[in-house]
A tleap script that builds the chain and sets N, CA, C and O, in Angstrom:
source leaprc.protein.ff14SB
mol = sequence {
  NMET ILE ALA THR SER GLU PRO ALA ASN ARG
  PRO ARG LEU VAL SER LEU ALA VAL LEU PHE
  GLY TRP THR HIE ALA ASN ASP ARG GLN PHE
  ILE PHE GLN ASN ILE PRO PRO ARG ILE ILE
  TYR SER VAL ASP HIE GLY HIE PHE PHE PRO
  ASN PRO PRO ASP TRP LYS ILE LYS ASP HIE
  GLU CYS ASN PHE THR ASN ALA GLU LEU LYS
  GLN VAL TYR ASP ILE LEU ILE ASN VAL THR
  GLU GLU MET ILE VAL GLU VAL VAL ALA VAL
  PRO PRO LYS GLU TRP GLY ILE SER LEU LYS
  GLU ARG LEU GLY MET ILE ILE TYR LEU THR
  LYS ARG LYS LYS GLU LEU GLN ASN HIE LEU
  GLU SER ARG LEU SER ILE CSER
}
set mol.1.N position { 0.837 -1.180 0.000 }
set mol.1.CA position { 0.000 0.000 0.000 }
set mol.1.C position { 0.878 1.238 0.000 }
set mol.1.O position { 1.762 1.371 0.846 }
set mol.2.N position { 0.647 2.134 -0.926 }
set mol.2.CA position { 1.426 3.361 -1.024 }
set mol.2.C position { 0.986 4.305 0.078 }
set mol.2.O position { -0.207 4.505 0.304 }
set mol.3.N position { 1.950 4.873 0.749 }
set mol.3.CA position { 1.661 5.780 1.860 }
set mol.3.C position { 1.267 7.153 1.323 }
set mol.3.O position { 2.063 8.092 1.338 }
set mol.4.N position { 0.031 7.253 0.850 }
set mol.4.CA position { -0.426 8.522 0.289 }
set mol.4.C position { -0.614 9.587 1.353 }
set mol.4.O position { -0.665 10.776 1.041 }
set mol.5.N position { -0.716 9.174 2.593 }
set mol.5.CA position { -0.913 10.149 3.666 }
set mol.5.C position { 0.402 10.787 4.103 }
set mol.5.O position { 0.386 11.761 4.856 }
set mol.6.N position { 1.517 10.273 3.660 }
set mol.6.CA position { 2.824 10.838 4.009 }
set mol.6.C position { 3.005 12.133 3.213 }
set mol.6.O position { 3.141 12.085 1.991 }
set mol.7.N position { 3.008 13.295 3.887 }
set mol.7.CA position { 3.079 14.571 3.166 }
set mol.7.C position { 4.250 14.653 2.187 }
set mol.7.O position { 4.109 15.240 1.114 }
set mol.8.N position { 5.380 14.087 2.528 }
set mol.8.CA position { 6.544 14.153 1.642 }
set mol.8.C position { 6.319 13.377 0.345 }
set mol.8.O position { 6.994 13.631 -0.653 }
set mol.9.N position { 5.375 12.435 0.352 }
set mol.9.CA position { 5.125 11.628 -0.842 }
set mol.9.C position { 4.120 12.248 -1.804 }
set mol.9.O position { 4.089 11.878 -2.978 }
set mol.10.N position { 3.308 13.171 -1.339 }
set mol.10.CA position { 2.252 13.716 -2.203 }
set mol.10.C position { 2.805 14.293 -3.509 }
set mol.10.O position { 2.305 13.928 -4.573 }
set mol.11.N position { 3.818 15.183 -3.484 }
set mol.11.CA position { 4.335 15.697 -4.756 }
set mol.11.C position { 5.009 14.607 -5.588 }
set mol.11.O position { 4.991 14.666 -6.818 }
set mol.12.N position { 5.595 13.626 -4.931 }
set mol.12.CA position { 6.235 12.522 -5.651 }
set mol.12.C position { 5.176 11.666 -6.342 }
set mol.12.O position { 5.353 11.262 -7.491 }
set mol.13.N position { 4.079 11.392 -5.645 }
set mol.13.CA position { 3.023 10.552 -6.210 }
set mol.13.C position { 2.329 11.219 -7.394 }
set mol.13.O position { 2.017 10.554 -8.382 }
set mol.14.N position { 2.088 12.515 -7.306 }
set mol.14.CA position { 1.442 13.190 -8.424 }
set mol.14.C position { 2.385 13.208 -9.628 }
set mol.14.O position { 1.933 13.077 -10.765 }
set mol.15.N position { 3.674 13.367 -9.392 }
set mol.15.CA position { 4.645 13.315 -10.485 }
set mol.15.C position { 4.687 11.925 -11.109 }
set mol.15.O position { 4.747 11.789 -12.331 }
set mol.16.N position { 4.657 10.907 -10.277 }
set mol.16.CA position { 4.649 9.532 -10.793 }
set mol.16.C position { 3.366 9.242 -11.575 }
set mol.16.O position { 3.403 8.552 -12.594 }
set mol.17.N position { 2.241 9.764 -11.106 }
set mol.17.CA position { 0.978 9.551 -11.827 }
set mol.17.C position { 1.064 10.123 -13.236 }
set mol.17.O position { 0.608 9.497 -14.193 }
set mol.18.N position { 1.647 11.304 -13.363 }
set mol.18.CA position { 1.814 11.910 -14.690 }
set mol.18.C position { 2.770 11.070 -15.531 }
set mol.18.O position { 2.487 10.791 -16.696 }
set mol.19.N position { 3.893 10.667 -14.952 }
set mol.19.CA position { 4.863 9.847 -15.676 }
set mol.19.C position { 4.237 8.536 -16.145 }
set mol.19.O position { 4.407 8.146 -17.300 }
set mol.20.N position { 3.523 7.862 -15.265 }
set mol.20.CA position { 2.917 6.576 -15.620 }
set mol.20.C position { 1.875 6.734 -16.720 }
set mol.20.O position { 1.820 5.929 -17.649 }
set mol.21.N position { 1.049 7.776 -16.614 }
set mol.21.CA position { 0.051 8.011 -17.651 }
set mol.21.C position { 0.677 8.409 -18.976 }
set mol.21.O position { 0.202 8.017 -20.042 }
set mol.22.N position { 1.720 9.170 -18.903 }
set mol.22.CA position { 2.386 9.668 -20.099 }
set mol.22.C position { 3.066 8.539 -20.867 }
set mol.22.O position { 3.022 8.508 -22.096 }
set mol.23.N position { 3.688 7.623 -20.153 }
set mol.23.CA position { 4.475 6.571 -20.804 }
set mol.23.C position { 3.747 5.237 -20.892 }
set mol.23.O position { 4.301 4.265 -21.406 }
set mol.24.N position { 2.522 5.176 -20.400 }
set mol.24.CA position { 1.751 3.927 -20.370 }
set mol.24.C position { 2.466 2.856 -19.545 }
set mol.24.O position { 2.493 1.684 -19.920 }
set mol.25.N position { 3.031 3.266 -18.440 }
set mol.25.CA position { 3.745 2.329 -17.570 }
set mol.25.C position { 2.811 1.219 -17.128 }
set mol.25.O position { 1.714 1.483 -16.636 }
set mol.26.N position { 3.241 -0.022 -17.302 }
set mol.26.CA position { 2.371 -1.122 -16.892 }
set mol.26.C position { 3.056 -2.093 -15.942 }
set mol.26.O position { 2.582 -3.211 -15.742 }
set mol.27.N position { 4.162 -1.669 -15.362 }
set mol.27.CA position { 4.834 -2.496 -14.364 }
set mol.27.C position { 5.321 -1.567 -13.265 }
set mol.27.O position { 6.518 -1.321 -13.119 }
set mol.28.N position { 4.367 -1.055 -12.494 }
set mol.28.CA position { 4.681 -0.061 -11.467 }
set mol.28.C position { 5.286 -0.737 -10.252 }
set mol.28.O position { 4.646 -1.564 -9.603 }
set mol.29.N position { 6.527 -0.378 -9.950 }
set mol.29.CA position { 7.199 -0.953 -8.796 }
set mol.29.C position { 7.728 0.170 -7.919 }
set mol.29.O position { 8.298 1.148 -8.402 }
set mol.30.N position { 7.524 0.004 -6.618 }
set mol.30.CA position { 7.914 1.036 -5.670 }
set mol.30.C position { 8.782 0.448 -4.569 }
set mol.30.O position { 8.658 -0.726 -4.221 }
set mol.31.N position { 9.650 1.271 -4.035 }
set mol.31.CA position { 10.345 0.958 -2.796 }
set mol.31.C position { 10.189 2.181 -1.902 }
set mol.31.O position { 9.917 3.286 -2.372 }
set mol.32.N position { 10.366 1.960 -0.602 }
set mol.32.CA position { 10.231 3.039 0.361 }
set mol.32.C position { 11.497 3.159 1.188 }
set mol.32.O position { 12.143 2.164 1.515 }
set mol.33.N position { 11.831 4.373 1.512 }
set mol.33.CA position { 12.928 4.618 2.435 }
set mol.33.C position { 12.600 3.940 3.760 }
set mol.33.O position { 11.457 3.998 4.213 }
set mol.34.N position { 13.567 3.309 4.378 }
set mol.34.CA position { 13.319 2.547 5.608 }
set mol.34.C position { 13.060 3.407 6.832 }
set mol.34.O position { 12.373 2.974 7.757 }
set mol.35.N position { 13.591 4.603 6.853 }
set mol.35.CA position { 13.404 5.454 8.024 }
set mol.35.C position { 12.423 6.579 7.681 }
set mol.35.O position { 12.336 6.999 6.527 }
set mol.36.N position { 11.687 7.063 8.683 }
set mol.36.CA position { 10.741 8.151 8.420 }
set mol.36.C position { 11.472 9.405 7.956 }
set mol.36.O position { 12.584 9.664 8.415 }
set mol.37.N position { 10.894 10.170 7.082 }
set mol.37.CA position { 9.627 9.874 6.429 }
set mol.37.C position { 9.815 8.776 5.376 }
set mol.37.O position { 10.863 8.702 4.734 }
set mol.38.N position { 8.823 7.946 5.206 }
set mol.38.CA position { 8.895 6.797 4.295 }
set mol.38.C position { 8.730 7.271 2.851 }
set mol.38.O position { 7.676 7.093 2.241 }
set mol.39.N position { 9.785 7.874 2.321 }
set mol.39.CA position { 9.764 8.429 0.971 }
set mol.39.C position { 9.615 7.294 -0.044 }
set mol.39.O position { 10.257 6.251 0.073 }
set mol.40.N position { 8.759 7.518 -1.033 }
set mol.40.CA position { 8.513 6.537 -2.086 }
set mol.40.C position { 9.459 6.784 -3.259 }
set mol.40.O position { 9.759 7.926 -3.606 }
set mol.41.N position { 9.921 5.689 -3.858 }
set mol.41.CA position { 10.738 5.742 -5.062 }
set mol.41.C position { 10.151 4.781 -6.080 }
set mol.41.O position { 9.683 3.699 -5.724 }
set mol.42.N position { 10.176 5.173 -7.342 }
set mol.42.CA position { 9.746 4.313 -8.438 }
set mol.42.C position { 10.994 3.652 -9.003 }
set mol.42.O position { 11.997 4.322 -9.250 }
set mol.43.N position { 10.935 2.327 -9.211 }
set mol.43.CA position { 12.097 1.586 -9.701 }
set mol.43.C position { 11.704 0.679 -10.865 }
set mol.43.O position { 10.523 0.430 -11.104 }
set mol.44.N position { 12.701 0.196 -11.574 }
set mol.44.CA position { 12.553 -0.764 -12.665 }
set mol.44.C position { 11.625 -0.229 -13.750 }
set mol.44.O position { 10.462 -0.624 -13.840 }
set mol.45.N position { 12.145 0.658 -14.555 }
set mol.45.CA position { 11.347 1.327 -15.583 }
set mol.45.C position { 11.469 0.674 -16.954 }
set mol.45.O position { 11.263 1.334 -17.973 }
set mol.46.N position { 11.797 -0.597 -16.993 }
set mol.46.CA position { 11.982 -1.299 -18.249 }
set mol.46.C position { 10.714 -1.501 -19.057 }
set mol.46.O position { 10.785 -1.743 -20.262 }
set mol.47.N position { 9.564 -1.406 -18.424 }
set mol.47.CA position { 8.292 -1.642 -19.116 }
set mol.47.C position { 7.432 -0.387 -19.112 }
set mol.47.O position { 6.240 -0.443 -18.812 }
set mol.48.N position { 8.037 0.737 -19.445 }
set mol.48.CA position { 7.323 1.999 -19.369 }
set mol.48.C position { 6.754 2.485 -20.682 }
set mol.48.O position { 6.196 3.582 -20.727 }
set mol.49.N position { 6.865 1.736 -21.730 }
set mol.49.CA position { 6.251 2.092 -22.992 }
set mol.49.C position { 5.395 0.924 -23.449 }
set mol.49.O position { 5.624 -0.207 -23.021 }
set mol.50.N position { 4.410 1.174 -24.312 }
set mol.50.CA position { 3.563 0.079 -24.779 }
set mol.50.C position { 4.395 -1.026 -25.435 }
set mol.50.O position { 5.438 -0.760 -26.033 }
set mol.51.N position { 3.923 -2.259 -25.317 }
set mol.51.CA position { 4.562 -3.435 -25.899 }
set mol.51.C position { 5.950 -3.701 -25.332 }
set mol.51.O position { 6.878 -3.988 -26.089 }
set mol.52.N position { 6.111 -3.610 -24.006 }
set mol.52.CA position { 7.432 -3.811 -23.418 }
set mol.52.C position { 7.825 -5.276 -23.487 }
set mol.52.O position { 6.929 -6.120 -23.512 }
set mol.53.N position { 9.063 -5.626 -23.519 }
set mol.53.CA position { 10.227 -4.743 -23.664 }
set mol.53.C position { 10.603 -4.529 -25.123 }
set mol.53.O position { 11.717 -4.095 -25.414 }
set mol.54.N position { 9.700 -4.823 -26.035 }
set mol.54.CA position { 10.013 -4.765 -27.464 }
set mol.54.C position { 9.515 -3.493 -28.138 }
set mol.54.O position { 9.280 -3.494 -29.346 }
set mol.55.N position { 9.349 -2.408 -27.384 }
set mol.55.CA position { 8.844 -1.157 -27.931 }
set mol.55.C position { 9.783 -0.645 -29.005 }
set mol.55.O position { 11.001 -0.622 -28.830 }
set mol.56.N position { 9.193 -0.234 -30.126 }
set mol.56.CA position { 9.957 0.361 -31.221 }
set mol.56.C position { 9.170 1.560 -31.752 }
set mol.56.O position { 7.940 1.543 -31.774 }
set mol.57.N position { 9.877 2.581 -32.172 }
set mol.57.CA position { 9.223 3.778 -32.685 }
set mol.57.C position { 8.277 3.426 -33.814 }
set mol.57.O position { 7.144 3.909 -33.842 }
set mol.58.N position { 8.716 2.595 -34.744 }
set mol.58.CA position { 7.895 2.280 -35.913 }
set mol.58.C position { 6.580 1.615 -35.541 }
set mol.58.O position { 5.619 1.688 -36.306 }
set mol.59.N position { 6.516 0.967 -34.383 }
set mol.59.CA position { 5.285 0.311 -33.944 }
set mol.59.C position { 4.213 1.302 -33.511 }
set mol.59.O position { 3.047 0.931 -33.378 }
set mol.60.N position { 4.592 2.554 -33.289 }
set mol.60.CA position { 3.654 3.518 -32.724 }
set mol.60.C position { 3.494 4.767 -33.580 }
set mol.60.O position { 3.061 5.812 -33.092 }
set mol.61.N position { 3.841 4.656 -34.848 }
set mol.61.CA position { 3.664 5.757 -35.775 }
set mol.61.C position { 2.449 5.482 -36.651 }
set mol.61.O position { 2.586 4.974 -37.764 }
set mol.62.N position { 1.286 5.807 -36.165 }
set mol.62.CA position { 0.056 5.551 -36.915 }
set mol.62.C position { -0.208 6.615 -37.965 }
set mol.62.O position { -0.780 6.328 -39.016 }
set mol.63.N position { 0.210 7.847 -37.681 }
set mol.63.CA position { -0.008 8.951 -38.607 }
set mol.63.C position { -1.459 9.031 -39.087 }
set mol.63.O position { -1.723 9.075 -40.289 }
set mol.64.N position { -2.381 9.047 -38.147 }
set mol.64.CA position { -3.790 9.160 -38.507 }
set mol.64.C position { -4.042 10.477 -39.218 }
set mol.64.O position { -3.469 11.509 -38.868 }
set mol.65.N position { -4.893 10.427 -40.207 }
set mol.65.CA position { -5.262 11.646 -40.927 }
set mol.65.C position { -6.304 12.407 -40.114 }
set mol.65.O position { -6.937 11.855 -39.215 }
set mol.66.N position { -6.464 13.667 -40.444 }
set mol.66.CA position { -7.499 14.456 -39.777 }
set mol.66.C position { -8.885 13.873 -40.052 }
set mol.66.O position { -9.758 13.916 -39.185 }
set mol.67.N position { -9.088 13.332 -41.242 }
set mol.67.CA position { -10.387 12.728 -41.573 }
set mol.67.C position { -10.649 11.513 -40.673 }
set mol.67.O position { -11.770 11.318 -40.203 }
set mol.68.N position { -9.623 10.707 -40.438 }
set mol.68.CA position { -9.794 9.543 -39.559 }
set mol.68.C position { -10.074 9.994 -38.125 }
set mol.68.O position { -10.951 9.445 -37.458 }
set mol.69.N position { -9.335 10.983 -37.659 }
set mol.69.CA position { -9.546 11.492 -36.304 }
set mol.69.C position { -10.917 12.142 -36.163 }
set mol.69.O position { -11.553 12.035 -35.114 }
set mol.70.N position { -11.369 12.809 -37.207 }
set mol.70.CA position { -12.697 13.453 -37.167 }
set mol.70.C position { -13.796 12.410 -37.013 }
set mol.70.O position { -14.795 12.668 -36.341 }
set mol.71.N position { -13.632 11.237 -37.621 }
set mol.71.CA position { -14.631 10.168 -37.484 }
set mol.71.C position { -14.799 9.750 -36.028 }
set mol.71.O position { -15.924 9.607 -35.547 }
set mol.72.N position { -13.682 9.553 -35.323 }
set mol.72.CA position { -13.804 9.147 -33.915 }
set mol.72.C position { -14.233 10.308 -33.042 }
set mol.72.O position { -14.911 10.109 -32.033 }
set mol.73.N position { -13.847 11.515 -33.416 }
set mol.73.CA position { -14.298 12.697 -32.678 }
set mol.73.C position { -15.821 12.795 -32.738 }
set mol.73.O position { -16.468 13.063 -31.726 }
set mol.74.N position { -16.395 12.577 -33.923 }
set mol.74.CA position { -17.846 12.651 -34.081 }
set mol.74.C position { -18.564 11.611 -33.227 }
set mol.74.O position { -19.664 11.861 -32.735 }
set mol.75.N position { -17.952 10.465 -33.055 }
set mol.75.CA position { -18.531 9.433 -32.170 }
set mol.75.C position { -18.395 9.879 -30.714 }
set mol.75.O position { -19.350 9.801 -29.941 }
set mol.76.N position { -17.205 10.346 -30.352 }
set mol.76.CA position { -16.922 10.736 -28.971 }
set mol.76.C position { -17.845 11.846 -28.484 }
set mol.76.O position { -18.335 11.781 -27.357 }
set mol.77.N position { -18.095 12.863 -29.305 }
set mol.77.CA position { -18.911 13.980 -28.835 }
set mol.77.C position { -20.361 13.572 -28.608 }
set mol.77.O position { -21.108 14.273 -27.926 }
set mol.78.N position { -20.754 12.445 -29.175 }
set mol.78.CA position { -22.120 11.970 -28.977 }
set mol.78.C position { -22.274 11.041 -27.780 }
set mol.78.O position { -23.382 10.597 -27.479 }
set mol.79.N position { -21.175 10.744 -27.095 }
set mol.79.CA position { -21.255 9.952 -25.871 }
set mol.79.C position { -21.695 10.892 -24.752 }
set mol.79.O position { -21.023 11.877 -24.449 }
set mol.80.N position { -22.836 10.569 -24.147 }
set mol.80.CA position { -23.374 11.425 -23.091 }
set mol.80.C position { -23.009 10.880 -21.716 }
set mol.80.O position { -22.608 9.725 -21.572 }
set mol.81.N position { -23.157 11.727 -20.723 }
set mol.81.CA position { -22.924 11.274 -19.354 }
set mol.81.C position { -23.915 10.164 -18.984 }
set mol.81.O position { -23.576 9.243 -18.242 }
set mol.82.N position { -25.122 10.261 -19.499 }
set mol.82.CA position { -26.128 9.215 -19.250 }
set mol.82.C position { -25.665 7.868 -19.797 }
set mol.82.O position { -25.881 6.834 -19.165 }
set mol.83.N position { -25.032 7.876 -20.963 }
set mol.83.CA position { -24.509 6.635 -21.536 }
set mol.83.C position { -23.412 6.054 -20.647 }
set mol.83.O position { -23.357 4.845 -20.425 }
set mol.84.N position { -22.547 6.922 -20.146 }
set mol.84.CA position { -21.471 6.475 -19.261 }
set mol.84.C position { -22.058 5.859 -18.001 }
set mol.84.O position { -21.607 4.806 -17.551 }
set mol.85.N position { -23.067 6.516 -17.428 }
set mol.85.CA position { -23.731 5.990 -16.224 }
set mol.85.C position { -24.325 4.615 -16.512 }
set mol.85.O position { -24.184 3.700 -15.701 }
set mol.86.N position { -24.982 4.461 -17.646 }
set mol.86.CA position { -25.596 3.174 -17.993 }
set mol.86.C position { -24.553 2.068 -18.104 }
set mol.86.O position { -24.783 0.953 -17.634 }
set mol.87.N position { -23.419 2.360 -18.715 }
set mol.87.CA position { -22.364 1.357 -18.875 }
set mol.87.C position { -21.767 0.970 -17.520 }
set mol.87.O position { -21.526 -0.207 -17.254 }
set mol.88.N position { -21.533 1.961 -16.673 }
set mol.88.CA position { -20.945 1.690 -15.354 }
set mol.88.C position { -21.914 0.905 -14.481 }
set mol.88.O position { -21.486 0.186 -13.578 }
set mol.89.N position { -23.204 1.030 -14.735 }
set mol.89.CA position { -24.208 0.298 -13.954 }
set mol.89.C position { -24.327 -1.171 -14.365 }
set mol.89.O position { -24.921 -1.958 -13.629 }
set mol.90.N position { -23.787 -1.556 -15.506 }
set mol.90.CA position { -23.970 -2.902 -16.050 }
set mol.90.C position { -23.335 -4.036 -15.220 }
set mol.90.O position { -23.987 -5.057 -15.002 }
set mol.91.N position { -22.084 -3.887 -14.752 }
set mol.91.CA position { -21.491 -5.024 -14.025 }
set mol.91.C position { -22.374 -5.468 -12.862 }
set mol.91.O position { -22.868 -4.639 -12.098 }
set mol.92.N position { -22.569 -6.786 -12.731 }
set mol.92.CA position { -23.455 -7.289 -11.675 }
set mol.92.C position { -22.892 -7.055 -10.270 }
set mol.92.O position { -21.690 -6.865 -10.082 }
set mol.93.N position { -23.781 -7.076 -9.314 }
set mol.93.CA position { -23.422 -6.856 -7.907 }
set mol.93.C position { -22.342 -7.845 -7.453 }
set mol.93.O position { -21.485 -7.506 -6.637 }
set mol.94.N position { -22.392 -9.065 -7.990 }
set mol.94.CA position { -21.434 -10.106 -7.602 }
set mol.94.C position { -19.988 -9.720 -7.897 }
set mol.94.O position { -19.066 -10.296 -7.319 }
set mol.95.N position { -19.784 -8.772 -8.772 }
set mol.95.CA position { -18.423 -8.350 -9.090 }
set mol.95.C position { -17.809 -7.521 -7.970 }
set mol.95.O position { -16.603 -7.274 -7.966 }
set mol.96.N position { -18.629 -7.094 -7.030 }
set mol.96.CA position { -18.128 -6.388 -5.861 }
set mol.96.C position { -17.709 -4.943 -6.107 }
set mol.96.O position { -16.868 -4.412 -5.381 }
set mol.97.N position { -18.277 -4.311 -7.109 }
set mol.97.CA position { -17.961 -2.902 -7.365 }
set mol.97.C position { -18.922 -2.057 -6.539 }
set mol.97.O position { -20.134 -2.075 -6.755 }
set mol.98.N position { -18.362 -1.322 -5.596 }
set mol.98.CA position { -19.198 -0.534 -4.694 }
set mol.98.C position { -19.798 0.670 -5.414 }
set mol.98.O position { -19.352 1.050 -6.496 }
set mol.99.N position { -20.808 1.256 -4.800 }
set mol.99.CA position { -21.414 2.466 -5.353 }
set mol.99.C position { -20.371 3.584 -5.444 }
set mol.99.O position { -20.326 4.321 -6.429 }
set mol.100.N position { -19.545 3.702 -4.424 }
set mol.100.CA position { -18.501 4.724 -4.416 }
set mol.100.C position { -17.534 4.507 -5.589 }
set mol.100.O position { -17.128 5.466 -6.247 }
set mol.101.N position { -17.172 3.257 -5.844 }
set mol.101.CA position { -16.278 2.962 -6.966 }
set mol.101.C position { -16.958 3.264 -8.302 }
set mol.101.O position { -16.329 3.799 -9.215 }
set mol.102.N position { -18.223 2.926 -8.412 }
set mol.102.CA position { -18.951 3.214 -9.657 }
set mol.102.C position { -19.036 4.720 -9.896 }
set mol.102.O position { -18.867 5.186 -11.023 }
set mol.103.N position { -19.295 5.470 -8.840 }
set mol.103.CA position { -19.336 6.932 -8.977 }
set mol.103.C position { -17.971 7.471 -9.392 }
set mol.103.O position { -17.871 8.382 -10.214 }
set mol.104.N position { -16.924 6.892 -8.809 }
set mol.104.CA position { -15.565 7.285 -9.192 }
set mol.104.C position { -15.290 6.996 -10.660 }
set mol.104.O position { -14.648 7.797 -11.339 }
set mol.105.N position { -15.772 5.858 -11.155 }
set mol.105.CA position { -15.607 5.521 -12.574 }
set mol.105.C position { -16.328 6.528 -13.462 }
set mol.105.O position { -15.797 6.959 -14.485 }
set mol.106.N position { -17.536 6.895 -13.064 }
set mol.106.CA position { -18.312 7.856 -13.853 }
set mol.106.C position { -17.580 9.192 -13.921 }
set mol.106.O position { -17.473 9.788 -14.992 }
set mol.107.N position { -17.084 9.656 -12.799 }
set mol.107.CA position { -16.356 10.923 -12.752 }
set mol.107.C position { -15.102 10.835 -13.619 }
set mol.107.O position { -14.819 11.740 -14.404 }
set mol.108.N position { -14.354 9.740 -13.473 }
set mol.108.CA position { -13.119 9.558 -14.237 }
set mol.108.C position { -13.404 9.508 -15.738 }
set mol.108.O position { -12.765 10.219 -16.514 }
set mol.109.N position { -14.357 8.674 -16.150 }
set mol.109.CA position { -14.647 8.523 -17.579 }
set mol.109.C position { -15.187 9.807 -18.188 }
set mol.109.O position { -14.864 10.128 -19.332 }
set mol.110.N position { -15.994 10.539 -17.454 }
set mol.110.CA position { -16.526 11.814 -17.943 }
set mol.110.C position { -15.395 12.820 -18.126 }
set mol.110.O position { -15.337 13.530 -19.130 }
set mol.111.N position { -14.498 12.872 -17.147 }
set mol.111.CA position { -13.358 13.791 -17.218 }
set mol.111.C position { -12.439 13.420 -18.375 }
set mol.111.O position { -12.032 14.299 -19.135 }
set mol.112.N position { -12.101 12.142 -18.528 }
set mol.112.CA position { -11.206 11.703 -19.606 }
set mol.112.C position { -11.837 11.936 -20.978 }
set mol.112.O position { -11.140 12.280 -21.933 }
set mol.113.N position { -13.145 11.750 -21.076 }
set mol.113.CA position { -13.840 12.010 -22.348 }
set mol.113.C position { -13.657 13.468 -22.737 }
set mol.113.O position { -13.334 13.767 -23.887 }
set mol.114.N position { -13.859 14.374 -21.795 }
set mol.114.CA position { -13.717 15.801 -22.059 }
set mol.114.C position { -12.281 16.144 -22.437 }
set mol.114.O position { -12.053 16.937 -23.351 }
set mol.115.N position { -11.316 15.556 -21.745 }
set mol.115.CA position { -9.909 15.824 -22.062 }
set mol.115.C position { -9.564 15.344 -23.472 }
set mol.115.O position { -8.892 16.051 -24.223 }
set mol.116.N position { -10.019 14.157 -23.826 }
set mol.116.CA position { -9.766 13.624 -25.165 }
set mol.116.C position { -10.476 14.466 -26.217 }
set mol.116.O position { -9.917 14.746 -27.278 }
set mol.117.N position { -11.690 14.862 -25.924 }
set mol.117.CA position { -12.450 15.720 -26.836 }
set mol.117.C position { -11.696 17.034 -27.057 }
set mol.117.O position { -11.562 17.484 -28.195 }
set mol.118.N position { -11.206 17.646 -25.989 }
set mol.118.CA position { -10.448 18.891 -26.104 }
set mol.118.C position { -9.180 18.689 -26.932 }
set mol.118.O position { -8.830 19.536 -27.755 }
set mol.119.N position { -8.497 17.572 -26.715 }
set mol.119.CA position { -7.276 17.272 -27.460 }
set mol.119.C position { -7.585 17.150 -28.955 }
set mol.119.O position { -6.886 17.722 -29.792 }
set mol.120.N position { -8.631 16.405 -29.274 }
set mol.120.CA position { -8.996 16.229 -30.683 }
set mol.120.C position { -9.441 17.550 -31.303 }
set mol.120.O position { -9.116 17.831 -32.456 }
set mol.121.N position { -10.181 18.361 -30.551 }
set mol.121.CA position { -10.606 19.667 -31.064 }
set mol.121.C position { -9.397 20.540 -31.386 }
set mol.121.O position { -9.380 21.241 -32.398 }
set mol.122.N position { -8.387 20.493 -30.517 }
set mol.122.CA position { -7.175 21.262 -30.755 }
set mol.122.C position { -6.447 20.736 -31.982 }
set mol.122.O position { -6.013 21.512 -32.833 }
set mol.123.N position { -6.316 19.440 -32.072 }
set mol.123.CA position { -5.618 18.808 -33.217 }
set mol.123.C position { -6.350 19.091 -34.525 }
set mol.123.O position { -5.714 19.306 -35.557 }
set mol.124.N position { -7.676 19.093 -34.487 }
set mol.124.CA position { -8.479 19.274 -35.697 }
set mol.124.C position { -8.873 20.729 -35.931 }
set mol.124.O position { -9.577 21.040 -36.893 }
set mol.125.N position { -8.418 21.622 -35.047 }
set mol.125.CA position { -8.764 23.053 -35.124 }
set mol.125.C position { -10.275 23.276 -35.137 }
set mol.125.O position { -10.804 24.040 -35.945 }
set mol.126.N position { -10.958 22.580 -34.210 }
set mol.126.CA position { -12.406 22.732 -34.047 }
set mol.126.C position { -12.629 23.644 -32.851 }
set mol.126.O position { -12.020 23.457 -31.798 }
set mol.127.N position { -13.516 24.646 -33.018 }
set mol.127.CA position { -13.800 25.490 -31.851 }
set mol.127.C position { -15.217 25.380 -31.410 }
set mol.127.O position { -15.615 26.027 -30.441 }
savepdb mol mol.pdb
quit
């Protein structure tokens, strides 16, 4: 469990969150300083890009056209918050997803949708 309550770790954790999201890190490993404050360190960054450890630049150069991006943008802008709520409500109770977790998913997905929409609007020069 990451010591998120340790004040010295808060700026480190937010920096790591950005790094992990930016590089698609999928093997998050941490160590902690043994003496207080229990400072967190991120280690073993060998799997920090998609398709590790065989990541190659040529594997990630899609060069999508604006027309291709506009097609997905048109789909994305039609996704409503109600649709997101309906999808998050689908998993059965037996899966153990609490109401608080479902609400968190709705907030996260709504926020990420808006961020992606803004990114595509900027890329496509849509105002």
